[in-house]
Structures are given as C-alpha cells and as structure tokens.
N, CA, C and O atoms as a CHARMM CRD file, in Angstrom:
* protein
*
  380
    1    1 MET  N     83.62500  85.20900 130.97600 PROA 1      0.00000
    2    1 MET  CA    83.09900  84.44700 129.86000 PROA 1      0.00000
    3    1 MET  C     81.63200  84.78700 129.66900 PROA 1      0.00000
    4    1 MET  O     80.94400  85.17800 130.61100 PROA 1      0.00000
    5    2 ALA  N     81.16300  84.63300 128.44000 PROA 2      0.00000
    6    2 ALA  CA    79.78500  84.99800 128.11200 PROA 2      0.00000
    7    2 ALA  C     78.79300  84.05400 128.77000 PROA 2      0.00000
    8    2 ALA  O     78.98600  82.83800 128.80300 PROA 2      0.00000
    9    3 ASN  N     77.73700  84.64100 129.28900 PROA 3      0.00000
   10    3 ASN  CA    76.70500  83.85400 129.95700 PROA 3      0.00000
   11    3 ASN  C     75.41100  83.77500 129.16000 PROA 3      0.00000
   12    3 ASN  O     74.50500  83.03300 129.54200 PROA 3      0.00000
   13    4 HSD  N     75.29900  84.51300 128.07100 PROA 4      0.00000
   14    4 HSD  CA    74.07500  84.53000 127.27400 PROA 4      0.00000
   15    4 HSD  C     74.38600  84.09400 125.85200 PROA 4      0.00000
   16    4 HSD  O     75.50800  84.24800 125.37100 PROA 4      0.00000
   17    5 ARG  N     73.38400  83.55100 125.19400 PROA 5      0.00000
   18    5 ARG  CA    73.57200  83.10600 123.80900 PROA 5      0.00000
   19    5 ARG  C     73.95700  84.27300 122.91300 PROA 5      0.00000
   20    5 ARG  O     74.80700  84.14000 122.03300 PROA 5      0.00000
   21    6 SER  N     73.32500  85.41400 123.14600 PROA 6      0.00000
   22    6 SER  CA    73.61800  86.58600 122.31500 PROA 6      0.00000
   23    6 SER  C     75.06800  87.04200 122.51400 PROA 6      0.00000
   24    6 SER  O     75.72100  87.47900 121.56500 PROA 6      0.00000
   25    7 ALA  N     75.56000  86.94000 123.73500 PROA 7      0.00000
   26    7 ALA  CA    76.94700  87.33100 124.00700 PROA 7      0.00000
   27    7 ALA  C     77.91500  86.34700 123.35300 PROA 7      0.00000
   28    7 ALA  O     78.96400  86.74300 122.84400 PROA 7      0.00000
   29    8 GLU  N     77.55600  85.06200 123.37000 PROA 8      0.00000
   30    8 GLU  CA    78.40500  84.06000 122.70200 PROA 8      0.00000
   31    8 GLU  C     78.43900  84.30600 121.20000 PROA 8      0.00000
   32    8 GLU  O     79.48600  84.17900 120.56300 PROA 8      0.00000
   33    9 LYS  N     77.29000  84.65800 120.64200 PROA 9      0.00000
   34    9 LYS  CA    77.22800  84.95900 119.20700 PROA 9      0.00000
   35    9 LYS  C     78.09200  86.18200 118.88700 PROA 9      0.00000
   36    9 LYS  O     78.81000  86.20600 117.88800 PROA 9      0.00000
   37   10 ARG  N     78.01000  87.18400 119.74600 PROA 10     0.00000
   38   10 ARG  CA    78.82400  88.37800 119.55200 PROA 10     0.00000
   39   10 ARG  C     80.31500  88.03600 119.55600 PROA 10     0.00000
   40   10 ARG  O     81.07700  88.60300 118.77200 PROA 10     0.00000
   41   11 ILE  N     80.73000  87.14200 120.40400 PROA 11     0.00000
   42   11 ILE  CA    82.13000  86.71900 120.46200 PROA 11     0.00000
   43   11 ILE  C     82.53300  86.06000 119.14100 PROA 11     0.00000
   44   11 ILE  O     83.60700  86.33200 118.60400 PROA 11     0.00000
   45   12 ARG  N     81.66400  85.19500 118.62700 PROA 12     0.00000
   46   12 ARG  CA    81.94800  84.53400 117.33700 PROA 12     0.00000
   47   12 ARG  C     82.03800  85.55900 116.20900 PROA 12     0.00000
   48   12 ARG  O     82.93000  85.48500 115.36300 PROA 12     0.00000
   49   13 GLN  N     81.11800  86.50500 116.20100 PROA 13     0.00000
   50   13 GLN  CA    81.12100  87.52800 115.15200 PROA 13     0.00000
   51   13 GLN  C     82.38200  88.39000 115.22600 PROA 13     0.00000
   52   13 GLN  O     82.97900  88.72500 114.20300 PROA 13     0.00000
   53   14 THR  N     82.76900  88.73800 116.42700 PROA 14     0.00000
   54   14 THR  CA    83.95600  89.56500 116.62400 PROA 14     0.00000
   55   14 THR  C     85.21100  88.85000 116.13300 PROA 14     0.00000
   56   14 THR  O     86.08000  89.46600 115.51600 PROA 14     0.00000
   57   15 GLU  N     85.30100  87.56200 116.40500 PROA 15     0.00000
   58   15 GLU  CA    86.46500  86.79700 115.94100 PROA 15     0.00000
   59   15 GLU  C     86.54400  86.78800 114.42100 PROA 15     0.00000
   60   15 GLU  O     87.61800  86.98400 113.85100 PROA 15     0.00000
   61   16 LYS  N     85.41200  86.56300 113.76300 PROA 16     0.00000
   62   16 LYS  CA    85.37900  86.55400 112.29300 PROA 16     0.00000
   63   16 LYS  C     85.75700  87.92400 111.73500 PROA 16     0.00000
   64   16 LYS  O     86.55300  88.04000 110.80300 PROA 16     0.00000
   65   17 ARG  N     85.16200  88.95900 112.33400 PROA 17     0.00000
   66   17 ARG  CA    85.40700  90.31600 111.85600 PROA 17     0.00000
   67   17 ARG  C     86.86300  90.71300 112.06600 PROA 17     0.00000
   68   17 ARG  O     87.45500  91.37800 111.21600 PROA 17     0.00000
   69   18 THR  N     87.44100  90.30700 113.19500 PROA 18     0.00000
   70   18 THR  CA    88.83700  90.62500 113.48500 PROA 18     0.00000
   71   18 THR  C     89.75800  90.00100 112.44000 PROA 18     0.00000
   72   18 THR  O     90.68500  90.65200 111.95900 PROA 18     0.00000
   73   19 LEU  N     89.50500  88.74600 112.09100 PROA 19     0.00000
   74   19 LEU  CA    90.32100  88.08400 111.07100 PROA 19     0.00000
   75   19 LEU  C     90.20500  88.79200 109.72600 PROA 19     0.00000
   76   19 LEU  O     91.20300  89.00400 109.03800 PROA 19     0.00000
   77   20 GLN  N     88.98900  89.15200 109.36100 PROA 20     0.00000
   78   20 GLN  CA    88.76900  89.82200 108.08200 PROA 20     0.00000
   79   20 GLN  C     89.45200  91.18500 108.06100 PROA 20     0.00000
   80   20 GLN  O     90.08800  91.55000 107.07200 PROA 20     0.00000
   81   21 ASN  N     89.32100  91.93600 109.15300 PROA 21     0.00000
   82   21 ASN  CA    89.93600  93.26300 109.20600 PROA 21     0.00000
   83   21 ASN  C     91.45800  93.18200 109.17900 PROA 21     0.00000
   84   21 ASN  O     92.11300  93.99700 108.52800 PROA 21     0.00000
   85   22 ARG  N     92.02800  92.19400 109.88800 PROA 22     0.00000
   86   22 ARG  CA    93.48300  92.01200 109.84900 PROA 22     0.00000
   87   22 ARG  C     93.95000  91.73200 108.43000 PROA 22     0.00000
   88   22 ARG  O     94.97200  92.25200 107.98400 PROA 22     0.00000
   89   23 SER  N     93.18900  90.90700 107.73000 PROA 23     0.00000
   90   23 SER  CA    93.52000  90.57900 106.35000 PROA 23     0.00000
   91   23 SER  C     93.48500  91.82900 105.47200 PROA 23     0.00000
   92   23 SER  O     94.37300  92.03700 104.64500 PROA 23     0.00000
   93   24 ARG  N     92.46800  92.65100 105.65200 PROA 24     0.00000
   94   24 ARG  CA    92.34300  93.87900 104.85500 PROA 24     0.00000
   95   24 ARG  C     93.49600  94.83600 105.12800 PROA 24     0.00000
   96   24 ARG  O     94.07600  95.39500 104.19700 PROA 24     0.00000
   97   25 VAL  N     93.83100  95.02700 106.40000 PROA 25     0.00000
   98   25 VAL  CA    94.92000  95.94100 106.76000 PROA 25     0.00000
   99   25 VAL  C     96.24300  95.42100 106.20500 PROA 25     0.00000
  100   25 VAL  O     97.05500  96.19600 105.70100 PROA 25     0.00000
  101   26 SER  N     96.45700  94.12200 106.29500 PROA 26     0.00000
  102   26 SER  CA    97.68300  93.51900 105.78200 PROA 26     0.00000
  103   26 SER  C     97.78700  93.72600 104.26600 PROA 26     0.00000
  104   26 SER  O     98.85800  94.03200 103.74400 PROA 26     0.00000
  105   27 ARG  N     96.66800  93.55400 103.57800 PROA 27     0.00000
  106   27 ARG  CA    96.63500  93.73500 102.12600 PROA 27     0.00000
  107   27 ARG  C     96.97700  95.18300 101.76600 PROA 27     0.00000
  108   27 ARG  O     97.73900  95.42600 100.83100 PROA 27     0.00000
  109   28 ILE  N     96.42100  96.13000 102.49600 PROA 28     0.00000
  110   28 ILE  CA    96.70200  97.54300 102.24700 PROA 28     0.00000
  111   28 ILE  C     98.18500  97.83100 102.45600 PROA 28     0.00000
  112   28 ILE  O     98.80700  98.52200 101.65000 PROA 28     0.00000
  113   29 LYS  N     98.74800  97.30100 103.53800 PROA 29     0.00000
  114   29 LYS  CA   100.17000  97.52100 103.81900 PROA 29     0.00000
  115   29 LYS  C    101.04200  96.94300 102.71000 PROA 29     0.00000
  116   29 LYS  O    102.07100  97.52300 102.36300 PROA 29     0.00000
  117   30 THR  N    100.64000  95.81100 102.15700 PROA 30     0.00000
  118   30 THR  CA   101.39700  95.19400 101.06800 PROA 30     0.00000
  119   30 THR  C    101.41500  96.10800  99.84900 PROA 30     0.00000
  120   30 THR  O    102.46300  96.30200  99.23300 PROA 30     0.00000
  121   31 PHE  N    100.25700  96.67300  99.49800 PROA 31     0.00000
  122   31 PHE  CA   100.18800  97.57500  98.35300 PROA 31     0.00000
  123   31 PHE  C    101.04700  98.81800  98.58800 PROA 31     0.00000
  124   31 PHE  O    101.72700  99.28500  97.67400 PROA 31     0.00000
  125   32 ILE  N    101.01600  99.35100  99.80500 PROA 32     0.00000
  126   32 ILE  CA   101.82800 100.52500 100.13500 PROA 32     0.00000
  127   32 ILE  C    103.30700 100.18000 100.03200 PROA 32     0.00000
  128   32 ILE  O    104.10000 100.96000  99.50300 PROA 32     0.00000
  129   33 ARG  N    103.67600  98.99700 100.54500 PROA 33     0.00000
  130   33 ARG  CA   105.07800  98.57500 100.50700 PROA 33     0.00000
  131   33 ARG  C    105.56900  98.45700  99.06400 PROA 33     0.00000
  132   33 ARG  O    106.71000  98.81400  98.77200 PROA 33     0.00000
  133   34 ARG  N    104.72500  97.96300  98.16400 PROA 34     0.00000
  134   34 ARG  CA   105.12200  97.82800  96.75800 PROA 34     0.00000
  135   34 ARG  C    105.44600  99.18400  96.13700 PROA 34     0.00000
  136   34 ARG  O    106.40200  99.30800  95.37200 PROA 34     0.00000
  137   35 VAL  N    104.65300 100.19100  96.46500 PROA 35     0.00000
  138   35 VAL  CA   104.91900 101.53900  95.94700 PROA 35     0.00000
  139   35 VAL  C    106.24800 102.04300  96.50400 PROA 35     0.00000
  140   35 VAL  O    107.08800 102.55000  95.76200 PROA 35     0.00000
  141   36 GLU  N    106.43000 101.90000  97.81600 PROA 36     0.00000
  142   36 GLU  CA   107.65500 102.39700  98.44700 PROA 36     0.00000
  143   36 GLU  C    108.89800 101.69200  97.91800 PROA 36     0.00000
  144   36 GLU  O    109.93900 102.32300  97.73400 PROA 36     0.00000
  145   37 GLU  N    108.79500 100.39200  97.67200 PROA 37     0.00000
  146   37 GLU  CA   109.94000  99.65000  97.12800 PROA 37     0.00000
  147   37 GLU  C    110.27800 100.12700  95.72100 PROA 37     0.00000
  148   37 GLU  O    111.45200 100.26400  95.37600 PROA 37     0.00000
  149   38 ALA  N    109.25800 100.38100  94.91000 PROA 38     0.00000
  150   38 ALA  CA   109.49800 100.86400  93.54800 PROA 38     0.00000
  151   38 ALA  C    110.13300 102.24800  93.57500 PROA 38     0.00000
  152   38 ALA  O    111.00900 102.54500  92.76200 PROA 38     0.00000
  153   39 VAL  N    109.70000 103.09100  94.49900 PROA 39     0.00000
  154   39 VAL  CA   110.27100 104.43600  94.62500 PROA 39     0.00000
  155   39 VAL  C    111.72900 104.33900  95.05700 PROA 39     0.00000
  156   39 VAL  O    112.58700 105.03000  94.50700 PROA 39     0.00000
  157   40 GLU  N    112.01200 103.48800  96.03700 PROA 40     0.00000
  158   40 GLU  CA   113.39600 103.32800  96.49900 PROA 40     0.00000
  159   40 GLU  C    114.30200 102.79500  95.39400 PROA 40     0.00000
  160   40 GLU  O    115.46900 103.17400  95.29300 PROA 40     0.00000
  161   41 ALA  N    113.74300 101.90500  94.56300 PROA 41     0.00000
  162   41 ALA  CA   114.52300 101.35000  93.46000 PROA 41     0.00000
  163   41 ALA  C    114.69300 102.35900  92.33000 PROA 41     0.00000
  164   41 ALA  O    115.52900 102.16900  91.44700 PROA 41     0.00000
  165   42 GLY  N    113.90500 103.42800  92.35600 PROA 42     0.00000
  166   42 GLY  CA   114.00000 104.44300  91.31000 PROA 42     0.00000
  167   42 GLY  C    113.27700 104.05500  90.03500 PROA 42     0.00000
  168   42 GLY  O    113.52900 104.63800  88.98000 PROA 42     0.00000
  169   43 ASP  N    112.39000 103.08700  90.11300 PROA 43     0.00000
  170   43 ASP  CA   111.65500 102.60300  88.93800 PROA 43     0.00000
  171   43 ASP  C    110.33800 103.38200  88.81800 PROA 43     0.00000
  172   43 ASP  O    109.34900 103.06600  89.48000 PROA 43     0.00000
  173   44 ARG  N    110.35400 104.40200  87.96200 PROA 44     0.00000
  174   44 ARG  CA   109.20900 105.30000  87.83000 PROA 44     0.00000
  175   44 ARG  C    107.95600 104.58700  87.34200 PROA 44     0.00000
  176   44 ARG  O    106.87600 104.78300  87.90100 PROA 44     0.00000
  177   45 ASP  N    108.08500 103.76400  86.30900 PROA 45     0.00000
  178   45 ASP  CA   106.91100 103.09300  85.74300 PROA 45     0.00000
  179   45 ASP  C    106.29200 102.11400  86.73400 PROA 45     0.00000
  180   45 ASP  O    105.07200 102.06100  86.88700 PROA 45     0.00000
  181   46 ARG  N    107.13300 101.34900  87.39900 PROA 46     0.00000
  182   46 ARG  CA   106.63400 100.38800  88.38400 PROA 46     0.00000
  183   46 ARG  C    105.99100 101.11600  89.56100 PROA 46     0.00000
  184   46 ARG  O    104.99000 100.65100  90.10700 PROA 46     0.00000
  185   47 ALA  N    106.56000 102.25600  89.95300 PROA 47     0.00000
  186   47 ALA  CA   106.00200 103.04300  91.05500 PROA 47     0.00000
  187   47 ALA  C    104.62800 103.57600  90.68200 PROA 47     0.00000
  188   47 ALA  O    103.70900 103.56000  91.50100 PROA 47     0.00000
  189   48 ARG  N    104.48500 104.04500  89.45600 PROA 48     0.00000
  190   48 ARG  CA   103.17800 104.55400  89.00300 PROA 48     0.00000
  191   48 ARG  C    102.13300 103.44700  88.99400 PROA 48     0.00000
  192   48 ARG  O    101.00800 103.63500  89.45600 PROA 48     0.00000
  193   49 GLU  N    102.51600 102.29800  88.46500 PROA 49     0.00000
  194   49 GLU  CA   101.57800 101.16600  88.42100 PROA 49     0.00000
  195   49 GLU  C    101.18800 100.73300  89.83400 PROA 49     0.00000
  196   49 GLU  O    100.01600 100.48200  90.11500 PROA 49     0.00000
  197   50 ALA  N    102.16800 100.65200  90.70500 PROA 50     0.00000
  198   50 ALA  CA   101.90200 100.23800  92.08000 PROA 50     0.00000
  199   50 ALA  C    101.00900 101.25200  92.78300 PROA 50     0.00000
  200   50 ALA  O    100.12400 100.88000  93.55300 PROA 50     0.00000
  201   51 PHE  N    101.24500 102.53700  92.51500 PROA 51     0.00000
  202   51 PHE  CA   100.41400 103.57100  93.13100 PROA 51     0.00000
  203   51 PHE  C     98.98200 103.49500  92.60800 PROA 51     0.00000
  204   51 PHE  O     98.02700 103.66100  93.36700 PROA 51     0.00000
  205   52 SER  N     98.84000 103.24300  91.31200 PROA 52     0.00000
  206   52 SER  CA    97.49900 103.11900  90.72100 PROA 52     0.00000
  207   52 SER  C     96.73000 101.95100  91.32000 PROA 52     0.00000
  208   52 SER  O     95.50500 102.00000  91.42600 PROA 52     0.00000
  209   53 ALA  N     97.44200 100.90600  91.71000 PROA 53     0.00000
  210   53 ALA  CA    96.80000  99.75600  92.34800 PROA 53     0.00000
  211   53 ALA  C     96.54800 100.00200  93.83200 PROA 53     0.00000
  212   53 ALA  O     95.56900  99.50500  94.38900 PROA 53     0.00000
  213   54 ALA  N     97.42800 100.76700  94.47000 PROA 54     0.00000
  214   54 ALA  CA    97.33400 100.97500  95.91900 PROA 54     0.00000
  215   54 ALA  C     96.22400 101.94900  96.30100 PROA 54     0.00000
  216   54 ALA  O     95.54300 101.75600  97.30800 PROA 54     0.00000
  217   55 GLU  N     96.04600 102.98100  95.50500 PROA 55     0.00000
  218   55 GLU  CA    95.06300 104.00600  95.87400 PROA 55     0.00000
  219   55 GLU  C     93.65600 103.44700  96.06700 PROA 55     0.00000
  220   55 GLU  O     93.03600 103.74600  97.08700 PROA 55     0.00000
  221   56 PRO  N     93.12200 102.65300  95.14400 PROA 56     0.00000
  222   56 PRO  CA    91.78100 102.09700  95.37600 PROA 56     0.00000
  223   56 PRO  C     91.72700 101.15500  96.58300 PROA 56     0.00000
  224   56 PRO  O     90.71100 101.08800  97.27500 PROA 56     0.00000
  225   57 GLU  N     92.81200 100.43500  96.83000 PROA 57     0.00000
  226   57 GLU  CA    92.84600  99.53100  97.99600 PROA 57     0.00000
  227   57 GLU  C     92.75900 100.33000  99.29100 PROA 57     0.00000
  228   57 GLU  O     92.04900  99.94600 100.22100 PROA 57     0.00000
  229   58 ILE  N     93.48700 101.44200  99.34300 PROA 58     0.00000
  230   58 ILE  CA    93.46300 102.27700 100.54100 PROA 58     0.00000
  231   58 ILE  C     92.06300 102.86300 100.72900 PROA 58     0.00000
  232   58 ILE  O     91.53600 102.87800 101.84100 PROA 58     0.00000
  233   59 ARG  N     91.47300 103.33700  99.65000 PROA 59     0.00000
  234   59 ARG  CA    90.11300 103.89800  99.73300 PROA 59     0.00000
  235   59 ARG  C     89.09500 102.82900 100.13300 PROA 59     0.00000
  236   59 ARG  O     88.13400 103.11600 100.84700 PROA 59     0.00000
  237   60 LYS  N     89.30600 101.61800  99.67700 PROA 60     0.00000
  238   60 LYS  CA    88.42000 100.52200 100.06000 PROA 60     0.00000
  239   60 LYS  C     88.52700 100.25700 101.56400 PROA 60     0.00000
  240   60 LYS  O     87.54200  99.89800 102.20900 PROA 60     0.00000
  241   61 GLY  N     89.72600 100.43600 102.11200 PROA 61     0.00000
  242   61 GLY  CA    89.91700 100.27900 103.54900 PROA 61     0.00000
  243   61 GLY  C     89.06400 101.26100 104.33900 PROA 61     0.00000
  244   61 GLY  O     88.56200 100.93700 105.41500 PROA 61     0.00000
  245   62 VAL  N     88.90500 102.46700 103.79600 PROA 62     0.00000
  246   62 VAL  CA    88.04600 103.46000 104.44600 PROA 62     0.00000
  247   62 VAL  C     86.59400 103.00200 104.37300 PROA 62     0.00000
  248   62 VAL  O     85.86200 103.06900 105.36100 PROA 62     0.00000
  249   63 ALA  N     86.18700 102.54000 103.20600 PROA 63     0.00000
  250   63 ALA  CA    84.80300 102.10500 103.01100 PROA 63     0.00000
  251   63 ALA  C     84.45500 100.92900 103.91900 PROA 63     0.00000
  252   63 ALA  O     83.32600 100.81700 104.39600 PROA 63     0.00000
  253   64 LYS  N     85.42600 100.05900 104.15300 PROA 64     0.00000
  254   64 LYS  CA    85.19200  98.88500 104.99300 PROA 64     0.00000
  255   64 LYS  C     85.38500  99.18100 106.47400 PROA 64     0.00000
  256   64 LYS  O     85.08200  98.33900 107.32000 PROA 64     0.00000
  257   65 GLY  N     85.88400 100.36600 106.79200 PROA 65     0.00000
  258   65 GLY  CA    85.99200 100.76500 108.18600 PROA 65     0.00000
  259   65 GLY  C     87.26400 100.33900 108.89400 PROA 65     0.00000
  260   65 GLY  O     87.31300 100.35800 110.12400 PROA 65     0.00000
  261   66 VAL  N     88.30200  99.95400 108.14900 PROA 66     0.00000
  262   66 VAL  CA    89.54900  99.55700 108.80400 PROA 66     0.00000
  263   66 VAL  C     90.55700 100.70400 108.84300 PROA 66     0.00000
  264   66 VAL  O     91.55400 100.63100 109.56100 PROA 66     0.00000
  265   67 LEU  N     90.29700 101.76300 108.07400 PROA 67     0.00000
  266   67 LEU  CA    91.14700 102.94800 108.08300 PROA 67     0.00000
  267   67 LEU  C     90.27500 104.18900 108.25000 PROA 67     0.00000
  268   67 LEU  O     89.15000 104.24100 107.75500 PROA 67     0.00000
  269   68 HSD  N     90.80500 105.17800 108.94700 PROA 68     0.00000
  270   68 HSD  CA    90.12300 106.46000 109.06000 PROA 68     0.00000
  271   68 HSD  C     90.34900 107.22900 107.76300 PROA 68     0.00000
  272   68 HSD  O     91.39800 107.09000 107.13300 PROA 68     0.00000
  273   69 LEU  N     89.38200 108.03300 107.36600 PROA 69     0.00000
  274   69 LEU  CA    89.46600 108.78700 106.11600 PROA 69     0.00000
  275   69 LEU  C     90.70800 109.66300 106.06500 PROA 69     0.00000
  276   69 LEU  O     91.40100 109.70100 105.04800 PROA 69     0.00000
  277   70 ASN  N     90.99300 110.36600 107.15200 PROA 70     0.00000
  278   70 ASN  CA    92.16100 111.25000 107.14600 PROA 70     0.00000
  279   70 ASN  C     93.46200 110.46500 107.05200 PROA 70     0.00000
  280   70 ASN  O     94.40900 110.91700 106.40800 PROA 70     0.00000
  281   71 THR  N     93.52100 109.30300 107.68000 PROA 71     0.00000
  282   71 THR  CA    94.70900 108.45300 107.60300 PROA 71     0.00000
  283   71 THR  C     94.93100 108.00500 106.16300 PROA 71     0.00000
  284   71 THR  O     96.04900 108.05700 105.65100 PROA 71     0.00000
  285   72 ALA  N     93.86200 107.57000 105.52200 PROA 72     0.00000
  286   72 ALA  CA    93.95700 107.12100 104.13600 PROA 72     0.00000
  287   72 ALA  C     94.38300 108.26300 103.22700 PROA 72     0.00000
  288   72 ALA  O     95.23800 108.08700 102.35900 PROA 72     0.00000
  289   73 SER  N     93.79100 109.42400 103.42400 PROA 73     0.00000
  290   73 SER  CA    94.13400 110.58400 102.59900 PROA 73     0.00000
  291   73 SER  C     95.59700 110.95700 102.77100 PROA 73     0.00000
  292   73 SER  O     96.27900 111.28200 101.79900 PROA 73     0.00000
  293   74 ARG  N     96.07600 110.90900 104.00500 PROA 74     0.00000
  294   74 ARG  CA    97.47900 111.24100 104.28200 PROA 74     0.00000
  295   74 ARG  C     98.41600 110.24800 103.59500 PROA 74     0.00000
  296   74 ARG  O     99.41100 110.64400 102.98800 PROA 74     0.00000
  297   75 ARG  N     98.09600 108.97500 103.69300 PROA 75     0.00000
  298   75 ARG  CA    98.95500 107.95700 103.06700 PROA 75     0.00000
  299   75 ARG  C     98.96500 108.09700 101.55300 PROA 75     0.00000
  300   75 ARG  O    100.02200 108.00200 100.93000 PROA 75     0.00000
  301   76 ILE  N     97.80200 108.32000 100.95500 PROA 76     0.00000
  302   76 ILE  CA    97.71700 108.49300  99.50700 PROA 76     0.00000
  303   76 ILE  C     98.51400 109.71700  99.08600 PROA 76     0.00000
  304   76 ILE  O     99.24400 109.68500  98.09500 PROA 76     0.00000
  305   77 SER  N     98.37000 110.79400  99.84600 PROA 77     0.00000
  306   77 SER  CA    99.08200 112.02900  99.52800 PROA 77     0.00000
  307   77 SER  C    100.59500 111.82900  99.57200 PROA 77     0.00000
  308   77 SER  O    101.31300 112.27500  98.67700 PROA 77     0.00000
  309   78 ARG  N    101.06600 111.16400 100.60600 PROA 78     0.00000
  310   78 ARG  CA   102.51300 110.94900 100.74700 PROA 78     0.00000
  311   78 ARG  C    103.05400 110.05100  99.64600 PROA 78     0.00000
  312   78 ARG  O    104.12500 110.30800  99.09500 PROA 78     0.00000
  313   79 LEU  N    102.30800 108.99100  99.32600 PROA 79     0.00000
  314   79 LEU  CA   102.74700 108.10300  98.24700 PROA 79     0.00000
  315   79 LEU  C    102.76300 108.85000  96.91300 PROA 79     0.00000
  316   79 LEU  O    103.70300 108.72500  96.12800 PROA 79     0.00000
  317   80 SER  N    101.71900 109.61900  96.67600 PROA 80     0.00000
  318   80 SER  CA   101.62300 110.38500  95.43700 PROA 80     0.00000
  319   80 SER  C    102.79300 111.35100  95.31000 PROA 80     0.00000
  320   80 SER  O    103.37500 111.50600  94.23700 PROA 80     0.00000
  321   81 ARG  N    103.12400 111.99200  96.41200 PROA 81     0.00000
  322   81 ARG  CA   104.23200 112.94500  96.40600 PROA 81     0.00000
  323   81 ARG  C    105.55400 112.25200  96.09400 PROA 81     0.00000
  324   81 ARG  O    106.39100 112.79300  95.37200 PROA 81     0.00000
  325   82 GLN  N    105.73900 111.05400  96.64200 PROA 82     0.00000
  326   82 GLN  CA   106.97100 110.29900  96.38100 PROA 82     0.00000
  327   82 GLN  C    107.06700 109.90400  94.90700 PROA 82     0.00000
  328   82 GLN  O    108.12500 110.03000  94.29000 PROA 82     0.00000
  329   83 VAL  N    105.95600 109.42600  94.35000 PROA 83     0.00000
  330   83 VAL  CA   105.94800 109.00900  92.94600 PROA 83     0.00000
  331   83 VAL  C    106.16700 110.21100  92.04500 PROA 83     0.00000
  332   83 VAL  O    106.90800 110.13400  91.06500 PROA 83     0.00000
  333   84 LYS  N    105.52500 111.32100  92.37700 PROA 84     0.00000
  334   84 LYS  CA   105.67000 112.53900  91.59100 PROA 84     0.00000
  335   84 LYS  C    107.10300 113.04500  91.62700 PROA 84     0.00000
  336   84 LYS  O    107.64400 113.46200  90.60400 PROA 84     0.00000
  337   85 ALA  N    107.72300 113.00900  92.81500 PROA 85     0.00000
  338   85 ALA  CA   109.10600 113.46200  92.95000 PROA 85     0.00000
  339   85 ALA  C    110.03900 112.59600  92.10300 PROA 85     0.00000
  340   85 ALA  O    111.00100 113.09300  91.51900 PROA 85     0.00000
  341   86 LEU  N    109.74900 111.32500  92.04600 PROA 86     0.00000
  342   86 LEU  CA   110.54300 110.39600  91.24500 PROA 86     0.00000
  343   86 LEU  C    110.41000 110.75500  89.76100 PROA 86     0.00000
  344   86 LEU  O    111.40100 110.74400  89.03200 PROA 86     0.00000
  345   87 SER  N    109.21100 111.06800  89.32000 PROA 87     0.00000
  346   87 SER  CA   108.96700 111.42700  87.93100 PROA 87     0.00000
  347   87 SER  C    109.65900 112.74100  87.57400 PROA 87     0.00000
  348   87 SER  O    110.24500 112.86400  86.49900 PROA 87     0.00000
  349   88 VAL  N    109.59300 113.71800  88.47300 PROA 88     0.00000
  350   88 VAL  CA   110.22300 115.01200  88.25100 PROA 88     0.00000
  351   88 VAL  C    111.73800 114.87300  88.19900 PROA 88     0.00000
  352   88 VAL  O    112.39700 115.48700  87.36000 PROA 88     0.00000
  353   89 ALA  N    112.28600 114.05900  89.10200 PROA 89     0.00000
  354   89 ALA  CA   113.73000 113.85000  89.15400 PROA 89     0.00000
  355   89 ALA  C    114.22900 113.20100  87.86600 PROA 89     0.00000
  356   89 ALA  O    115.27500 113.58300  87.34200 PROA 89     0.00000
  357   90 GLU  N    113.49600 112.23900  87.36500 PROA 90     0.00000
  358   90 GLU  CA   113.91000 111.56900  86.11600 PROA 90     0.00000
  359   90 GLU  C    113.72300 112.46600  84.91800 PROA 90     0.00000
  360   90 GLU  O    114.53700 112.44400  83.99400 PROA 90     0.00000
  361   91 ALA  N    112.66500 113.25400  84.91500 PROA 91     0.00000
  362   91 ALA  CA   112.40600 114.16300  83.78700 PROA 91     0.00000
  363   91 ALA  C    113.48500 115.25000  83.73600 PROA 91     0.00000
  364   91 ALA  O    113.90600 115.65600  82.65300 PROA 91     0.00000
  365   92 GLY  N    113.92500 115.71600  84.89100 PROA 92     0.00000
  366   92 GLY  CA   114.95700 116.74800  84.94200 PROA 92     0.00000
  367   92 GLY  C    116.31900 116.22100  84.53500 PROA 92     0.00000
  368   92 GLY  O    117.13300 116.97600  84.00300 PROA 92     0.00000
  369   93 ALA  N    116.58800 114.95100  84.77000 PROA 93     0.00000
  370   93 ALA  CA   117.89300 114.36500  84.46800 PROA 93     0.00000
  371   93 ALA  C    117.96200 113.80800  83.05100 PROA 93     0.00000
  372   93 ALA  O    119.04100 113.43200  82.59400 PROA 93     0.00000
  373   94 ALA  N    116.83200 113.74800  82.34700 PROA 94     0.00000
  374   94 ALA  CA   116.78400 113.09100  81.04700 PROA 94     0.00000
  375   94 ALA  C    117.17500 113.93300  79.84300 PROA 94     0.00000
  376   94 ALA  O    117.42100 113.34400  78.79100 PROA 94     0.00000
  377   95 PRO  N    117.25600 115.27400  79.90500 PROA 95     0.00000
  378   95 PRO  CA   117.46500 116.04600  78.66000 PROA 95     0.00000
  379   95 PRO  C    118.73400 115.67900  78.01600 PROA 95     0.00000
  380   95 PRO  O    119.07400 116.22400  76.96500 PROA 95     0.00000
C-alpha cells in the first residue's frame, strides 16, 4: 500500500485513467462491431456509414494513447477491405 501522499494521488489518478481508457476501448470495439455486423448482413450502405463513423473513433484511440498506431492502421485497413469487397460483390451482381 502507498506510504506517501504522492503515491496515494498516483493511485487515484491511475484508477480514473483506467476507467476512462476502458470506456474508450469499449467504444472503439462497438464501432468496429457495427461495421462487421453490417458487412455480415450484406448491407453495403449501412457498412459504409458505420465505417465512416468507426475510422475517426479508431484514430482518436491512437491520439488518446489507448491503441498503437499500427494496430489502428491494421484494423482500419481490414474493415475498409471488407466494406470494399462488399461493394464490389454487389456491383458485380447488379448488372
């Protein structure tokens, strides 16, 4: 247990920061899940909208320090590829 006032303050700060970071990560996962659900449902328009909302959230996670830049880039790339594949598949089947 902390024996100094500064150490006790650090414990309080860490608890607050942990809660905030958990909230941010959870929010990012929710946005990612919405894109994936739209892709699985085959709803191109909803997938595009969800991706447009998810990308800034993921980038914000990098800015806030809850995600590594490469992790965020990889997730954005994979989501983008899924949405693009959905658009290509529908465009090819529509003629």
